[in-house]
C-alpha beads as a LAMMPS data file, in Angstrom:
LAMMPS data file: protein, C-alpha beads

463 atoms
462 bonds

1 atom types
1 bond types

-500.0 500.0 xlo xhi
-500.0 500.0 ylo yhi
-500.0 500.0 zlo zhi

Masses

1 110.0

Atoms # bond

1 1 1 -382.693 -227.219 381.087
2 1 1 -384.143 -230.496 379.855
3 1 1 -382.421 -230.138 376.564
4 1 1 -379.048 -229.602 378.273
5 1 1 -379.495 -232.774 380.253
6 1 1 -380.225 -234.642 377.140
7 1 1 -377.120 -233.471 375.313
8 1 1 -375.034 -234.444 378.314
9 1 1 -376.589 -237.901 378.360
10 1 1 -375.890 -238.477 374.737
11 1 1 -372.235 -237.456 375.046
12 1 1 -371.955 -239.853 377.992
13 1 1 -373.256 -242.744 375.944
14 1 1 -370.970 -241.976 373.059
15 1 1 -367.984 -241.683 375.421
16 1 1 -368.851 -245.067 377.152
17 1 1 -369.451 -246.706 373.696
18 1 1 -366.086 -245.562 372.413
19 1 1 -364.373 -246.853 375.612
20 1 1 -365.985 -250.245 375.263
21 1 1 -365.368 -250.400 371.411
22 1 1 -361.693 -249.563 371.990
23 1 1 -361.336 -252.135 374.607
24 1 1 -362.884 -254.713 372.363
25 1 1 -360.920 -253.924 369.147
26 1 1 -357.665 -253.363 370.946
27 1 1 -356.873 -257.086 371.740
28 1 1 -358.121 -258.328 368.414
29 1 1 -355.654 -256.040 366.605
30 1 1 -352.657 -256.673 368.915
31 1 1 -353.011 -260.120 370.802
32 1 1 -350.812 -260.497 373.786
33 1 1 -348.199 -263.261 374.439
34 1 1 -349.751 -266.150 376.281
35 1 1 -349.161 -269.873 377.146
36 1 1 -350.302 -272.515 374.693
37 1 1 -352.684 -273.863 377.333
38 1 1 -354.375 -270.432 377.709
39 1 1 -354.466 -270.091 373.990
40 1 1 -356.186 -273.487 373.627
41 1 1 -358.660 -272.621 376.326
42 1 1 -359.528 -269.280 374.632
43 1 1 -360.110 -271.195 371.358
44 1 1 -362.456 -273.579 373.205
45 1 1 -364.838 -270.585 373.932
46 1 1 -365.022 -269.404 370.386
47 1 1 -366.545 -270.909 367.204
48 1 1 -363.864 -269.119 365.128
49 1 1 -360.058 -269.047 365.084
50 1 1 -358.669 -266.814 367.796
51 1 1 -355.694 -264.668 367.266
52 1 1 -352.760 -265.673 369.539
53 1 1 -349.070 -265.164 370.096
54 1 1 -347.399 -268.057 371.653
55 1 1 -343.754 -269.190 372.379
56 1 1 -342.496 -272.777 372.579
57 1 1 -339.776 -275.249 371.656
58 1 1 -339.792 -276.951 368.273
59 1 1 -340.315 -280.738 368.941
60 1 1 -341.240 -281.677 365.395
61 1 1 -339.938 -280.118 362.273
62 1 1 -340.576 -281.804 358.915
63 1 1 -343.844 -282.369 357.100
64 1 1 -345.407 -281.006 360.300
65 1 1 -344.267 -278.509 362.831
66 1 1 -345.184 -278.851 366.553
67 1 1 -344.081 -276.568 369.328
68 1 1 -344.436 -277.239 372.911
69 1 1 -344.023 -275.215 376.168
70 1 1 -344.638 -276.218 379.792
71 1 1 -348.365 -276.078 379.570
72 1 1 -349.208 -277.829 376.289
73 1 1 -348.455 -278.256 372.638
74 1 1 -349.873 -277.215 369.321
75 1 1 -349.298 -277.697 365.616
76 1 1 -348.218 -274.784 363.467
77 1 1 -349.329 -274.214 359.783
78 1 1 -346.601 -271.652 358.826
79 1 1 -346.932 -268.990 356.153
80 1 1 -343.220 -268.132 356.160
81 1 1 -340.122 -270.257 355.596
82 1 1 -338.112 -269.459 358.690
83 1 1 -335.199 -271.740 359.102
84 1 1 -335.779 -273.567 362.354
85 1 1 -334.344 -276.782 363.966
86 1 1 -335.540 -279.142 366.609
87 1 1 -334.948 -277.635 370.050
88 1 1 -335.112 -274.051 368.818
89 1 1 -337.349 -271.692 370.823
90 1 1 -339.744 -269.691 368.572
91 1 1 -342.460 -267.165 368.789
92 1 1 -345.599 -267.905 366.671
93 1 1 -348.240 -265.272 365.743
94 1 1 -351.495 -266.560 364.132
95 1 1 -355.009 -267.923 364.742
96 1 1 -355.611 -271.034 366.839
97 1 1 -358.386 -273.467 366.270
98 1 1 -359.220 -276.804 367.997
99 1 1 -360.650 -278.754 365.005
100 1 1 -359.795 -281.603 365.058
101 1 1 -356.674 -280.876 367.198
102 1 1 -354.758 -277.616 368.439
103 1 1 -353.446 -275.894 365.323
104 1 1 -352.176 -272.370 364.798
105 1 1 -353.096 -271.389 361.220
106 1 1 -351.298 -268.827 359.186
107 1 1 -348.569 -268.813 361.756
108 1 1 -345.693 -266.457 361.325
109 1 1 -342.670 -268.091 362.938
110 1 1 -339.890 -265.993 364.457
111 1 1 -336.775 -267.874 365.717
112 1 1 -335.719 -266.534 369.084
113 1 1 -332.639 -268.675 369.955
114 1 1 -331.501 -272.176 369.881
115 1 1 -332.038 -274.520 372.729
116 1 1 -332.291 -278.254 373.599
117 1 1 -335.065 -280.722 373.294
118 1 1 -337.345 -281.116 376.411
119 1 1 -337.435 -284.443 378.106
120 1 1 -340.302 -286.637 376.785
121 1 1 -343.210 -287.402 378.977
122 1 1 -343.168 -291.116 379.913
123 1 1 -346.644 -292.598 379.769
124 1 1 -348.271 -295.954 379.025
125 1 1 -350.141 -296.753 375.853
126 1 1 -353.407 -296.611 377.827
127 1 1 -352.632 -293.162 379.070
128 1 1 -351.679 -292.030 375.660
129 1 1 -355.004 -293.165 374.275
130 1 1 -356.882 -290.887 376.820
131 1 1 -355.897 -287.807 374.718
132 1 1 -354.749 -285.560 377.556
133 1 1 -351.239 -285.110 376.135
134 1 1 -352.003 -284.724 372.402
135 1 1 -349.202 -283.284 370.358
136 1 1 -346.773 -283.717 373.320
137 1 1 -343.413 -285.376 373.122
138 1 1 -344.069 -288.559 374.828
139 1 1 -342.294 -291.936 375.446
140 1 1 -343.908 -295.297 375.627
141 1 1 -343.107 -299.004 375.520
142 1 1 -344.965 -301.547 373.210
143 1 1 -344.476 -304.756 371.376
144 1 1 -343.921 -304.654 367.641
145 1 1 -346.552 -306.559 365.637
146 1 1 -345.329 -305.781 362.124
147 1 1 -344.107 -302.912 360.040
148 1 1 -345.110 -301.990 356.355
149 1 1 -344.366 -299.080 353.985
150 1 1 -346.823 -296.182 354.461
151 1 1 -346.929 -294.858 351.007
152 1 1 -343.774 -293.700 349.449
153 1 1 -342.435 -291.445 352.140
154 1 1 -342.559 -293.297 355.509
155 1 1 -342.623 -296.489 357.327
156 1 1 -345.386 -297.536 359.619
157 1 1 -344.907 -299.661 362.681
158 1 1 -347.851 -301.554 364.096
159 1 1 -347.675 -302.019 367.768
160 1 1 -349.492 -303.288 370.750
161 1 1 -349.199 -302.186 374.383
162 1 1 -351.557 -302.468 377.428
163 1 1 -355.031 -302.748 375.951
164 1 1 -354.184 -300.469 372.975
165 1 1 -353.234 -301.128 369.306
166 1 1 -351.459 -298.165 367.940
167 1 1 -348.976 -297.148 365.215
168 1 1 -345.646 -295.214 364.830
169 1 1 -344.735 -293.449 361.623
170 1 1 -341.118 -292.658 360.675
171 1 1 -340.455 -290.622 357.476
172 1 1 -338.053 -292.109 354.963
173 1 1 -336.210 -288.720 354.675
174 1 1 -335.573 -288.540 358.392
175 1 1 -331.972 -287.827 359.338
176 1 1 -329.981 -290.803 360.609
177 1 1 -330.811 -293.286 357.839
178 1 1 -333.102 -296.368 358.330
179 1 1 -334.089 -298.327 361.488
180 1 1 -331.788 -301.266 362.380
181 1 1 -333.077 -304.737 361.279
182 1 1 -332.979 -305.869 364.846
183 1 1 -335.382 -303.233 365.913
184 1 1 -337.730 -304.287 363.164
185 1 1 -338.160 -307.886 364.330
186 1 1 -341.728 -308.769 365.148
187 1 1 -342.150 -309.489 368.825
188 1 1 -339.484 -307.059 369.909
189 1 1 -340.219 -304.849 372.873
190 1 1 -339.483 -301.234 371.738
191 1 1 -339.166 -297.863 373.534
192 1 1 -340.626 -295.239 371.305
193 1 1 -340.243 -291.463 371.602
194 1 1 -342.458 -289.195 369.352
195 1 1 -345.298 -286.769 368.987
196 1 1 -348.692 -287.990 370.221
197 1 1 -351.521 -287.742 367.784
198 1 1 -354.824 -289.120 369.074
199 1 1 -357.206 -290.672 366.540
200 1 1 -360.429 -289.096 367.781
201 1 1 -363.578 -291.141 367.509
202 1 1 -361.559 -294.474 366.936
203 1 1 -361.554 -297.190 369.492
204 1 1 -358.758 -299.780 369.900
205 1 1 -361.035 -302.523 368.680
206 1 1 -361.731 -300.778 365.391
207 1 1 -358.194 -299.680 364.689
208 1 1 -355.238 -297.589 366.066
209 1 1 -356.092 -295.589 369.114
210 1 1 -353.298 -293.127 368.422
211 1 1 -350.170 -292.463 366.290
212 1 1 -346.726 -291.527 367.325
213 1 1 -344.894 -289.320 364.887
214 1 1 -341.233 -290.336 365.008
215 1 1 -338.498 -288.000 363.996
216 1 1 -335.353 -290.079 363.561
217 1 1 -334.503 -293.814 363.832
218 1 1 -332.959 -292.872 367.242
219 1 1 -336.529 -292.506 368.549
220 1 1 -336.759 -296.349 368.257
221 1 1 -334.903 -298.237 371.035
222 1 1 -334.972 -301.919 371.825
223 1 1 -336.053 -302.566 375.272
224 1 1 -336.211 -306.324 375.025
225 1 1 -335.329 -308.750 372.076
226 1 1 -338.093 -310.796 370.737
227 1 1 -338.576 -314.206 372.344
228 1 1 -337.367 -317.129 370.292
229 1 1 -340.353 -319.282 371.287
230 1 1 -342.726 -317.961 368.647
231 1 1 -345.495 -319.825 367.124
232 1 1 -343.580 -320.479 363.998
233 1 1 -340.562 -321.703 365.872
234 1 1 -342.805 -324.097 368.002
235 1 1 -344.427 -325.554 364.852
236 1 1 -340.870 -325.934 363.358
237 1 1 -339.617 -327.712 366.488
238 1 1 -342.704 -330.015 366.487
239 1 1 -342.105 -330.940 362.974
240 1 1 -338.420 -331.644 363.622
241 1 1 -339.391 -333.736 366.671
242 1 1 -341.903 -335.743 364.656
243 1 1 -339.238 -336.378 361.917
244 1 1 -336.747 -337.421 364.616
245 1 1 -339.179 -339.914 366.133
246 1 1 -339.940 -341.443 362.839
247 1 1 -336.281 -341.735 362.165
248 1 1 -335.775 -343.464 365.497
249 1 1 -338.718 -345.837 364.906
250 1 1 -337.389 -346.610 361.337
251 1 1 -333.881 -347.239 362.789
252 1 1 -335.155 -349.517 365.514
253 1 1 -337.125 -351.602 363.076
254 1 1 -334.141 -351.705 360.686
255 1 1 -331.908 -352.808 363.551
256 1 1 -334.446 -355.424 364.625
257 1 1 -334.791 -356.574 361.044
258 1 1 -331.113 -356.813 360.541
259 1 1 -330.755 -358.864 363.832
260 1 1 -333.526 -361.273 362.471
261 1 1 -331.761 -361.506 359.126
262 1 1 -328.362 -362.240 360.773
263 1 1 -329.971 -364.994 362.917
264 1 1 -331.620 -366.357 359.730
265 1 1 -328.267 -366.329 357.862
266 1 1 -326.494 -367.997 360.750
267 1 1 -329.240 -370.747 360.758
268 1 1 -328.856 -371.182 356.975
269 1 1 -324.992 -371.515 357.337
270 1 1 -325.372 -374.071 360.113
271 1 1 -327.895 -376.003 357.967
272 1 1 -325.596 -375.774 354.937
273 1 1 -322.653 -377.157 357.096
274 1 1 -324.823 -380.101 358.352
275 1 1 -325.855 -380.848 354.823
276 1 1 -322.343 -380.709 353.448
277 1 1 -320.819 -382.932 356.303
278 1 1 -323.106 -385.003 358.504
279 1 1 -325.916 -385.429 355.823
280 1 1 -323.611 -386.372 353.148
281 1 1 -321.807 -388.748 355.349
282 1 1 -325.067 -390.456 356.307
283 1 1 -325.953 -390.732 352.611
284 1 1 -322.512 -392.434 352.043
285 1 1 -323.046 -394.718 354.873
286 1 1 -326.554 -395.633 353.778
287 1 1 -325.307 -396.529 350.294
288 1 1 -322.370 -398.674 351.844
289 1 1 -324.709 -400.594 354.148
290 1 1 -327.243 -401.222 351.350
291 1 1 -324.447 -402.562 349.149
292 1 1 -323.139 -404.769 352.006
293 1 1 -326.648 -406.085 352.615
294 1 1 -326.860 -407.173 349.077
295 1 1 -323.451 -408.739 349.008
296 1 1 -323.409 -410.397 352.358
297 1 1 -324.582 -413.845 351.066
298 1 1 -322.952 -413.855 347.649
299 1 1 -319.548 -412.260 348.485
300 1 1 -318.923 -412.098 352.358
301 1 1 -315.423 -410.568 351.824
302 1 1 -316.789 -407.697 349.635
303 1 1 -319.621 -407.178 352.123
304 1 1 -316.999 -407.029 354.992
305 1 1 -315.006 -404.434 353.015
306 1 1 -318.086 -402.380 352.457
307 1 1 -318.915 -402.569 356.102
308 1 1 -315.388 -401.384 356.942
309 1 1 -315.873 -398.388 354.605
310 1 1 -319.137 -397.643 356.231
311 1 1 -317.575 -397.786 359.608
312 1 1 -314.936 -395.300 358.387
313 1 1 -317.688 -392.950 357.142
314 1 1 -319.444 -393.205 360.463
315 1 1 -316.181 -392.097 362.281
316 1 1 -315.604 -389.406 359.717
317 1 1 -319.186 -388.073 360.093
318 1 1 -318.771 -388.164 363.864
319 1 1 -315.539 -386.185 363.639
320 1 1 -317.259 -383.621 361.302
321 1 1 -320.206 -383.221 363.515
322 1 1 -317.895 -382.805 366.582
323 1 1 -315.901 -380.171 364.645
324 1 1 -318.929 -378.260 363.687
325 1 1 -320.119 -378.256 367.288
326 1 1 -316.642 -377.148 368.314
327 1 1 -316.781 -374.270 365.849
328 1 1 -320.170 -373.161 367.141
329 1 1 -319.013 -373.215 370.695
330 1 1 -315.864 -371.419 369.854
331 1 1 -317.862 -368.678 368.085
332 1 1 -320.116 -368.393 371.098
333 1 1 -316.966 -367.699 373.141
334 1 1 -315.818 -365.249 370.509
335 1 1 -312.865 -367.435 369.522
336 1 1 -311.000 -366.049 366.494
337 1 1 -310.109 -367.697 363.268
338 1 1 -306.509 -368.231 364.148
339 1 1 -307.558 -369.857 367.420
340 1 1 -309.763 -372.486 365.548
341 1 1 -306.979 -373.063 363.076
342 1 1 -304.475 -373.682 365.837
343 1 1 -306.684 -376.444 367.328
344 1 1 -306.806 -377.996 363.887
345 1 1 -302.999 -377.703 363.346
346 1 1 -302.420 -379.344 366.875
347 1 1 -304.591 -382.400 366.103
348 1 1 -303.123 -382.948 362.607
349 1 1 -299.503 -382.486 363.681
350 1 1 -299.887 -384.980 366.450
351 1 1 -301.702 -387.517 364.286
352 1 1 -299.342 -387.258 361.309
353 1 1 -296.025 -386.393 362.950
354 1 1 -295.551 -383.611 360.407
355 1 1 -294.203 -380.202 361.574
356 1 1 -296.951 -377.617 360.949
357 1 1 -296.187 -374.001 361.753
358 1 1 -298.808 -371.312 362.160
359 1 1 -298.191 -367.584 361.751
360 1 1 -300.565 -364.785 362.820
361 1 1 -299.945 -361.168 361.689
362 1 1 -302.050 -357.925 362.137
363 1 1 -304.681 -356.910 364.638
364 1 1 -307.376 -359.539 364.960
365 1 1 -310.750 -358.543 363.642
366 1 1 -314.206 -359.593 364.752
367 1 1 -315.632 -361.688 361.958
368 1 1 -319.096 -363.126 361.431
369 1 1 -319.764 -366.861 361.841
370 1 1 -320.154 -367.072 358.047
371 1 1 -316.671 -365.896 357.359
372 1 1 -314.964 -367.805 360.214
373 1 1 -316.740 -370.946 359.356
374 1 1 -315.887 -370.889 355.567
375 1 1 -312.274 -369.777 356.036
376 1 1 -311.747 -372.487 358.691
377 1 1 -313.213 -375.095 356.466
378 1 1 -310.906 -374.049 353.544
379 1 1 -307.820 -374.116 355.908
380 1 1 -308.953 -377.510 357.347
381 1 1 -309.349 -378.944 353.820
382 1 1 -306.036 -377.493 352.576
383 1 1 -304.139 -378.779 355.615
384 1 1 -305.794 -382.339 355.288
385 1 1 -304.743 -382.512 351.623
386 1 1 -301.142 -381.479 352.501
387 1 1 -300.982 -384.087 355.367
388 1 1 -302.615 -387.024 353.437
389 1 1 -301.609 -386.483 349.799
390 1 1 -298.653 -384.119 349.384
391 1 1 -295.949 -386.110 351.181
392 1 1 -294.813 -382.851 352.698
393 1 1 -292.045 -382.493 355.259
394 1 1 -293.201 -379.142 356.471
395 1 1 -296.524 -377.308 356.319
396 1 1 -297.200 -373.629 357.032
397 1 1 -300.374 -371.708 357.577
398 1 1 -300.636 -367.915 357.859
399 1 1 -303.476 -365.715 358.952
400 1 1 -303.014 -362.047 358.210
401 1 1 -305.494 -359.671 359.643
402 1 1 -305.510 -356.448 357.501
403 1 1 -307.398 -353.217 357.974
404 1 1 -310.208 -354.069 355.548
405 1 1 -309.861 -357.896 355.192
406 1 1 -308.183 -361.240 355.952
407 1 1 -305.623 -363.110 354.103
408 1 1 -305.411 -366.967 354.709
409 1 1 -302.505 -368.948 353.231
410 1 1 -301.666 -372.742 353.625
411 1 1 -298.229 -373.739 351.964
412 1 1 -296.426 -377.097 351.866
413 1 1 -293.151 -378.375 350.405
414 1 1 -294.752 -381.605 348.990
415 1 1 -294.688 -383.013 345.410
416 1 1 -297.725 -380.978 344.252
417 1 1 -300.199 -381.916 341.613
418 1 1 -301.350 -380.974 338.078
419 1 1 -304.301 -378.745 338.113
420 1 1 -305.689 -380.115 334.766
421 1 1 -305.348 -383.728 335.826
422 1 1 -306.947 -383.408 339.329
423 1 1 -310.003 -385.799 339.760
424 1 1 -313.276 -383.797 340.406
425 1 1 -316.629 -384.488 341.971
426 1 1 -317.580 -387.000 339.293
427 1 1 -314.678 -389.176 340.643
428 1 1 -315.757 -388.603 344.236
429 1 1 -313.252 -385.979 345.096
430 1 1 -314.858 -382.768 346.539
431 1 1 -311.915 -381.172 348.236
432 1 1 -310.780 -378.480 345.754
433 1 1 -314.412 -377.958 344.446
434 1 1 -315.672 -377.424 348.089
435 1 1 -312.986 -374.927 348.825
436 1 1 -313.915 -372.935 345.718
437 1 1 -317.589 -372.995 346.636
438 1 1 -316.900 -371.881 350.108
439 1 1 -314.702 -369.092 348.830
440 1 1 -317.439 -367.982 346.472
441 1 1 -319.996 -367.974 349.291
442 1 1 -318.002 -365.303 351.193
443 1 1 -317.011 -363.263 347.843
444 1 1 -313.331 -363.903 348.444
445 1 1 -310.472 -364.294 345.955
446 1 1 -309.351 -367.966 345.763
447 1 1 -306.005 -368.960 344.420
448 1 1 -304.188 -372.394 344.141
449 1 1 -300.615 -372.631 342.870
450 1 1 -298.970 -376.102 342.713
451 1 1 -295.575 -377.176 341.419
452 1 1 -293.226 -380.145 342.034
453 1 1 -291.803 -378.235 344.894
454 1 1 -295.018 -377.499 346.786
455 1 1 -298.529 -376.113 346.841
456 1 1 -299.983 -372.798 347.846
457 1 1 -303.603 -372.122 348.724
458 1 1 -304.494 -368.454 349.168
459 1 1 -307.778 -366.904 350.122
460 1 1 -308.305 -363.160 350.516
461 1 1 -311.478 -361.636 351.874
462 1 1 -312.398 -357.929 351.713
463 1 1 -314.563 -356.521 354.387

Bonds

1 1 1 2
2 1 2 3
3 1 3 4
4 1 4 5
5 1 5 6
6 1 6 7
7 1 7 8
8 1 8 9
9 1 9 10
10 1 10 11
11 1 11 12
12 1 12 13
13 1 13 14
14 1 14 15
15 1 15 16
16 1 16 17
17 1 17 18
18 1 18 19
19 1 19 20
20 1 20 21
21 1 21 22
22 1 22 23
23 1 23 24
24 1 24 25
25 1 25 26
26 1 26 27
27 1 27 28
28 1 28 29
29 1 29 30
30 1 30 31
31 1 31 32
32 1 32 33
33 1 33 34
34 1 34 35
35 1 35 36
36 1 36 37
37 1 37 38
38 1 38 39
39 1 39 40
40 1 40 41
41 1 41 42
42 1 42 43
43 1 43 44
44 1 44 45
45 1 45 46
46 1 46 47
47 1 47 48
48 1 48 49
49 1 49 50
50 1 50 51
51 1 51 52
52 1 52 53
53 1 53 54
54 1 54 55
55 1 55 56
56 1 56 57
57 1 57 58
58 1 58 59
59 1 59 60
60 1 60 61
61 1 61 62
62 1 62 63
63 1 63 64
64 1 64 65
65 1 65 66
66 1 66 67
67 1 67 68
68 1 68 69
69 1 69 70
70 1 70 71
71 1 71 72
72 1 72 73
73 1 73 74
74 1 74 75
75 1 75 76
76 1 76 77
77 1 77 78
78 1 78 79
79 1 79 80
80 1 80 81
81 1 81 82
82 1 82 83
83 1 83 84
84 1 84 85
85 1 85 86
86 1 86 87
87 1 87 88
88 1 88 89
89 1 89 90
90 1 90 91
91 1 91 92
92 1 92 93
93 1 93 94
94 1 94 95
95 1 95 96
96 1 96 97
97 1 97 98
98 1 98 99
99 1 99 100
100 1 100 101
101 1 101 102
102 1 102 103
103 1 103 104
104 1 104 105
105 1 105 106
106 1 106 107
107 1 107 108
108 1 108 109
109 1 109 110
110 1 110 111
111 1 111 112
112 1 112 113
113 1 113 114
114 1 114 115
115 1 115 116
116 1 116 117
117 1 117 118
118 1 118 119
119 1 119 120
120 1 120 121
121 1 121 122
122 1 122 123
123 1 123 124
124 1 124 125
125 1 125 126
126 1 126 127
127 1 127 128
128 1 128 129
129 1 129 130
130 1 130 131
131 1 131 132
132 1 132 133
133 1 133 134
134 1 134 135
135 1 135 136
136 1 136 137
137 1 137 138
138 1 138 139
139 1 139 140
140 1 140 141
141 1 141 142
142 1 142 143
143 1 143 144
144 1 144 145
145 1 145 146
146 1 146 147
147 1 147 148
148 1 148 149
149 1 149 150
150 1 150 151
151 1 151 152
152 1 152 153
153 1 153 154
154 1 154 155
155 1 155 156
156 1 156 157
157 1 157 158
158 1 158 159
159 1 159 160
160 1 160 161
161 1 161 162
162 1 162 163
163 1 163 164
164 1 164 165
165 1 165 166
166 1 166 167
167 1 167 168
168 1 168 169
169 1 169 170
170 1 170 171
171 1 171 172
172 1 172 173
173 1 173 174
174 1 174 175
175 1 175 176
176 1 176 177
177 1 177 178
178 1 178 179
179 1 179 180
180 1 180 181
181 1 181 182
182 1 182 183
183 1 183 184
184 1 184 185
185 1 185 186
186 1 186 187
187 1 187 188
188 1 188 189
189 1 189 190
190 1 190 191
191 1 191 192
192 1 192 193
193 1 193 194
194 1 194 195
195 1 195 196
196 1 196 197
197 1 197 198
198 1 198 199
199 1 199 200
200 1 200 201
201 1 201 202
202 1 202 203
203 1 203 204
204 1 204 205
205 1 205 206
206 1 206 207
207 1 207 208
208 1 208 209
209 1 209 210
210 1 210 211
211 1 211 212
212 1 212 213
213 1 213 214
214 1 214 215
215 1 215 216
216 1 216 217
217 1 217 218
218 1 218 219
219 1 219 220
220 1 220 221
221 1 221 222
222 1 222 223
223 1 223 224
224 1 224 225
225 1 225 226
226 1 226 227
227 1 227 228
228 1 228 229
229 1 229 230
230 1 230 231
231 1 231 232
232 1 232 233
233 1 233 234
234 1 234 235
235 1 235 236
236 1 236 237
237 1 237 238
238 1 238 239
239 1 239 240
240 1 240 241
241 1 241 242
242 1 242 243
243 1 243 244
244 1 244 245
245 1 245 246
246 1 246 247
247 1 247 248
248 1 248 249
249 1 249 250
250 1 250 251
251 1 251 252
252 1 252 253
253 1 253 254
254 1 254 255
255 1 255 256
256 1 256 257
257 1 257 258
258 1 258 259
259 1 259 260
260 1 260 261
261 1 261 262
262 1 262 263
263 1 263 264
264 1 264 265
265 1 265 266
266 1 266 267
267 1 267 268
268 1 268 269
269 1 269 270
270 1 270 271
271 1 271 272
272 1 272 273
273 1 273 274
274 1 274 275
275 1 275 276
276 1 276 277
277 1 277 278
278 1 278 279
279 1 279 280
280 1 280 281
281 1 281 282
282 1 282 283
283 1 283 284
284 1 284 285
285 1 285 286
286 1 286 287
287 1 287 288
288 1 288 289
289 1 289 290
290 1 290 291
291 1 291 292
292 1 292 293
293 1 293 294
294 1 294 295
295 1 295 296
296 1 296 297
297 1 297 298
298 1 298 299
299 1 299 300
300 1 300 301
301 1 301 302
302 1 302 303
303 1 303 304
304 1 304 305
305 1 305 306
306 1 306 307
307 1 307 308
308 1 308 309
309 1 309 310
310 1 310 311
311 1 311 312
312 1 312 313
313 1 313 314
314 1 314 315
315 1 315 316
316 1 316 317
317 1 317 318
318 1 318 319
319 1 319 320
320 1 320 321
321 1 321 322
322 1 322 323
323 1 323 324
324 1 324 325
325 1 325 326
326 1 326 327
327 1 327 328
328 1 328 329
329 1 329 330
330 1 330 331
331 1 331 332
332 1 332 333
333 1 333 334
334 1 334 335
335 1 335 336
336 1 336 337
337 1 337 338
338 1 338 339
339 1 339 340
340 1 340 341
341 1 341 342
342 1 342 343
343 1 343 344
344 1 344 345
345 1 345 346
346 1 346 347
347 1 347 348
348 1 348 349
349 1 349 350
350 1 350 351
351 1 351 352
352 1 352 353
353 1 353 354
354 1 354 355
355 1 355 356
356 1 356 357
357 1 357 358
358 1 358 359
359 1 359 360
360 1 360 361
361 1 361 362
362 1 362 363
363 1 363 364
364 1 364 365
365 1 365 366
366 1 366 367
367 1 367 368
368 1 368 369
369 1 369 370
370 1 370 371
371 1 371 372
372 1 372 373
373 1 373 374
374 1 374 375
375 1 375 376
376 1 376 377
377 1 377 378
378 1 378 379
379 1 379 380
380 1 380 381
381 1 381 382
382 1 382 383
383 1 383 384
384 1 384 385
385 1 385 386
386 1 386 387
387 1 387 388
388 1 388 389
389 1 389 390
390 1 390 391
391 1 391 392
392 1 392 393
393 1 393 394
394 1 394 395
395 1 395 396
396 1 396 397
397 1 397 398
398 1 398 399
399 1 399 400
400 1 400 401
401 1 401 402
402 1 402 403
403 1 403 404
404 1 404 405
405 1 405 406
406 1 406 407
407 1 407 408
408 1 408 409
409 1 409 410
410 1 410 411
411 1 411 412
412 1 412 413
413 1 413 414
414 1 414 415
415 1 415 416
416 1 416 417
417 1 417 418
418 1 418 419
419 1 419 420
420 1 420 421
421 1 421 422
422 1 422 423
423 1 423 424
424 1 424 425
425 1 425 426
426 1 426 427
427 1 427 428
428 1 428 429
429 1 429 430
430 1 430 431
431 1 431 432
432 1 432 433
433 1 433 434
434 1 434 435
435 1 435 436
436 1 436 437
437 1 437 438
438 1 438 439
439 1 439 440
440 1 440 441
441 1 441 442
442 1 442 443
443 1 443 444
444 1 444 445
445 1 445 446
446 1 446 447
447 1 447 448
448 1 448 449
449 1 449 450
450 1 450 451
451 1 451 452
452 1 452 453
453 1 453 454
454 1 454 455
455 1 455 456
456 1 456 457
457 1 457 458
458 1 458 459
459 1 459 460
460 1 460 461
461 1 461 462
462 1 462 463
């Protein structure tokens, strides 16, 4: 009786053990289809890879394969070469592990059917660094800091968004070519779509918090163009501004110096006129008076003649000084050269009774005091010579204003003179010599033509 009970108990133990053994070995040999999230949870309770069968949509297909369903995402290390494309729905059989991220090892991929890409999850860089959406298709906005080649097969974009520094990697062999130069400008605000890979154990202060695996250049969109007001541009503008200020200062001092120089030249010209007219007149008067003083007792008649000459020199010097003052006043009123000559023509024609004609052609130009004074003095001397020495019936003076110069001509129909027999400064005649000197002072071309039928004095100034 006791033996029978013992046998029955042993069979019961064997039966129960077989049931439990079958229940344990059955799922291991034939894992059931489950969601990616449940497969990840099962792997979290085991120290070894767990057999799984999962389905998902291919969201990355290149150097790495990543699938995603509604609950999560995982990387797949395939053992077969099934032809799949982005958006395809596949079934993967293999062993899942979580070290360092969800990964199905020795995965056998079976393509079920073609589909479309799921919409990316829109998150901030700070949310991406949290690691809750690892290996998911995400979209985030960030500012491009720089981009560099990442080996020979990809381009690395260094970005900053929120409180995070992170990177995005685009393979060189990705379909669609290369990113546009505009999207690669530092400071541009980009909208990036890619697979989120969290860099575990790495803080944003030490390096990149996470990496986005981009699939095509279309995953890079320009949300906002870079601001023009960069540090480099501000430094460039500051440099240009400093150069402009220095140029303005230099120009100001140049203008100021030119004004001082013009005033100095005007004063020098006035001093030269006084020396050539009034001072020389006073010197002549002094000589005449000293000679008269010595002759007044010995030869009263000669002394009287010397006094008469001195008186004439006084009157002449007075007229010259008045004329110089009149020229200065006329210039202060912006009187033109032809206006000054017309005054001289009027005085000489009234005093001599000779017909003097004046002709003005061209558009009047604004001339400096130096030019006006020397040209007027030449015209004055030429007219005086024609009136007093040429025995002319008619005298003509012409002022021709040209685009880049002035032409002055004084012509008479008198008896003329011989150029080689004309008395010079040694004989006390300074007229022709003075005209030549004044012409040379203004860098003009001076010509004198004299025949028995008249004399022509021509002066041409190039501005």
